[in-house]
N, C-alpha and C positions, 0 to 999 in steps of 0.2 A: 270465698276461701275460708277454711276453718281458722278460728282464732285460738291461739294458744293462751293458757294462763300466762299472765305477764311475769316473766322471770324478774327477780329482784336482786339475786346474789349469785356469784360464782364462789363455790366452796371447794377449796383444794385441801386434800388430806395427805399429810406426810406419813411415811411409813416409819415403823419403829427402828429399823436398822439404819436410818439416815435419809436425808431428803434428796430428791432428784431435781436439779435445777430446771430441766426442760418442762416438767409439769408445772412449776411455778411460773415460768415464762409464758407458757401457753394459757394458764389461768388468767394471768394479768392481761395478756393480749385480748382474750375473749371478753373480759370485763370492760376493757377499753373500747373495743369495737361495738359492743352492745350496750354501753353506758350502764353497767351493773355494779353493785357493790362487790367487794372482794374480801374474802376472809380465808385465812389459813387455819388448819385444825391439826392438833397433835394429841393423841390419846395415850396416856401412860397405862399400859396393860396391867390391870389389877390381878389377873390370873398369874402373870409372871412374878409379880411381887409376892403373891401368896405362895407360889412354888419356891421362891427363894427362902422362905421361912421354914421349909421342911429340912430336917437334918440329913436326909439321904440325897438331896438334890445336888447334882454336879453339872459343871459346864466345861466344854472343851475350849481352852484358850489358845488363840493364835498369836504369833507365828510359832510358838514353841510346842504346840500340840500337847499341852499338859492339861490334866483334869484337876479341877479344884471345886471346892464348895461354892455354891451360889451365895453371893453377898447382896442382901437387900439394899444396903447403903450404897454400894457400888452401882447397882442397877438403877437406883434413883438418880445417881449422878450421870449415868449414861443417858437416861431419859432426858435429864435437864440439858445435856450437851446437844442431843439430837434435836430437841425442841428449839434451842437457840439457833442451831444451824438452819433449821427450817424457817424460823422467823427472819433470819438475816436474808435468806434466799428470796423470801416473799417480798421483803422491803426493797431489795435490789431490783427485782423484776417489776414491782409496782412503781418504784421511783423512776425507772427508765421511761415509763409511759405516762407518768403523772397521775397514776390511779391511786386514790386513797385506799388504805387497806387496814384490816384488823387481824389479830392472831389470838387464838384461844388454846389453852392447854387444859385437857380434861383427864380424869382418871376413871377407869372402868373397863368394860368390855368394848373393844374397838368396833365390833359389828353393831352392838347395841347403841353405842354413842353415835355412830353414823346414822342409824335409823331414827334416833331421837333428834339429832341435830338438823338433818336435811329434810326439807319439805318439798311440796310440789312446785314451789316458786324458786327453787334453787337449781343451779347446774353444778353437779358434783364432778370434780376433776380428780382422777387417780391414775397412777401408773398401773399397767395391766397386771403385774405380779401381785400387787396388793388387792386389786379388784378380784382376781381369780380366787384368792383366799377368802375374802369376805363374802363373795357371791354364794359360797356354799352354805352360809348361815341362813337357812330359810326361816322366815318369821322375824328375823332381826335385820342385820345389815344387808342380807341378800335381796330382800324385797325392794330395796331402794333402786336396784338396777333395772328391774323390768316392770315395775308397777306403773300405772298411769301417772302422768303429771310431771314428775321430776326429770330434769335433764341429766344425762350421764355422759361425760367426756372421758374416754379411756385412752391413755397415752401409752404407746408402745415403749418397751424398755430400750430398744435399740434406737439409734439416731434416725432422724427423718429430715427432709428438706424444710428449711425455714420459710422460703417464699414459694409461691405457686398458686394455682387455682384452687377454688373451693368447689367440691363436688357434692351434688345431691344424688344419693343412690336410690333408684327405683322411685322417682318422684311421681306424685299424683296431684290431681287438681285440688282435692281436699287434703292437704298435706302440710303438717306443721314443720316437717323437715325442709320443705321447699321454702317456706317463709323465713325460717331462721337462717338457712344457707344463703338465701338471697340477701338478707340483711347483713350477714358477715361479709359476703363478697362486695356488696355496695360500699360498706364502711371501709373496707381494706383496699378499695379500688382494684380488685382482682377479678379475673374471669370466673364465671359460674359455669360449671360443667354438669350437664344432666346425663346421668348414667342409667340407661334403661334398655330393656330388650324390645319394647313395643314400638311399632310404627304408628304414625298417624295421630300422636297425642300432642303435637306441637301447637296446634291452634288453641287447644284448651289451656295449655300451660302459658302461652304467650300473654294472655290476659292477666294471669297471676303475676307474671314477671313484670309486666307494665305497672301493676299496682304496687309492686315491691320497689319500683324505681330502678330496675336493672335494664340498661339499654340493650337492644338486640345484638349489637356488635360485641358485647361482652359475654355472650352466651355461646357455649360450645355444647356439642352432643356426642356422646360415645355410646354406640350400640353394643349390647351384650350378646354373647353367644348363648349364655344361660344366666340364671339368677343365682348360681352357686358362688360361694365366697371366693374361690380361685379365679373365676371369670371376672368378678367385680374388681378384685385386686389388680388383675392384668389391665383392665380399663383405667383404673386410677393411676397406675404407673405410666401408661401411655399418655394420659392427659397431663401429667406433671402435677397432680393434685397434692396438696399438702394437708388437706383436711377432708374427711368424708362425713356427710351429714345424712341421717336417715330417720324417717318417722317410725315410731314404735310400732305402728300398725303394719309396717312393711316387714317386720321381723318374722322369720319362720317359727315354727313351734319350738325348735331347738335354738332359742334366741342366744343363750350363753355360748353354746358351741359355735354358732354361726359367727358371732362377733369375735370370738377368740381366733377362729380360723382367718377371718378378714384382717385382724390386727397382725397376725403372724405373716400372712402372705403379702400384704400391702405395705406394712411398715409406716403407716400414717395414723394419726389420731382419728378416732371414730366418735362422733357426737350423736347420741340417740336422744330424740326429743319427741314431743307430741303426747297425745292422750289427754283426756279430761281429768281434771283434779278430782280425787275422791271427795266425798262429802266431808267438810270440815278441814280438808287438807290445805286449802289456800292460805289459811291463817297460821300454818305451822312454820317452824324454822325460827332461828334466832335465840331460843332459850331451851337448853336441854331439859328433859323431864325424866326424873327418876333413875338416872344412870350415873350420876356423878356423886360418889360417896363423900366429897368434901363440901358439904353444904350447898351443892348445886350451883356453885359459883366458879366459873372458869378463871384460871389464872391468866395473866397477860393483859393485852389490850382489851378493852370492852368492845365487843362487836356491835355493829350498827344494826339493831333489830328494827322491827316495824315494817309496814308496807311502804 
């Protein structure tokens, strides 16, 4: 069975407009089940602060729907409040499971900060609305989503079930998704569902599952009528899955569109893992490089770096 780079941290990124409690709960649960470090991240958008300094910049204020000049001081205060809300949500989610956590506040470009902060040994957790925006930044934040090594857990904006089975989509014998999915299901004492169109692969996968410690009685199988996102979502709903895991190698060429359609149709978080760490990538993560204008020192709790 293929060996993944050993993940060391779950990194959850809060959005500028406010934190989402489900993302923090899921990040804390994932860190708890896989015995990983947990860190929250908030990035004060430098571009917005620069815009606030321009004399012609205006914003529409609700609920009165009035236009007024952007105020850099007010924007900094809004950032501070949003970061504190995110920190509190992380502490609540982590405390409920007894998971130690850290929280960092950076200033710069969110996509660039993400690319610098996250490495091949991290699992990044984000709400899909934030992910869709950052994924468009090729060469900066977008590359973290589909490059080899780093794990990415995309959380749907709408609610999903809190309990249920863990599904591995399109599993294969040499499959990092199967390894991680089996580890999560075993730690959570939940069923593992294999969602695949092929017949006759059970004998090969049984050896992998035995190695992962998943008893046969806890394994379900769901046959797919096709490998399209809609058919996979249908199988996930029928299985009562609350998490879908798939290996990066199983993604089609249109990886971003495929995962977006799967999130929209299934309404469950999707964890993408697998792939070999690029050269030098395993040592990354833990210290931002060249993206934080304030002396490269994050505010807030000092994150636990190192391997």
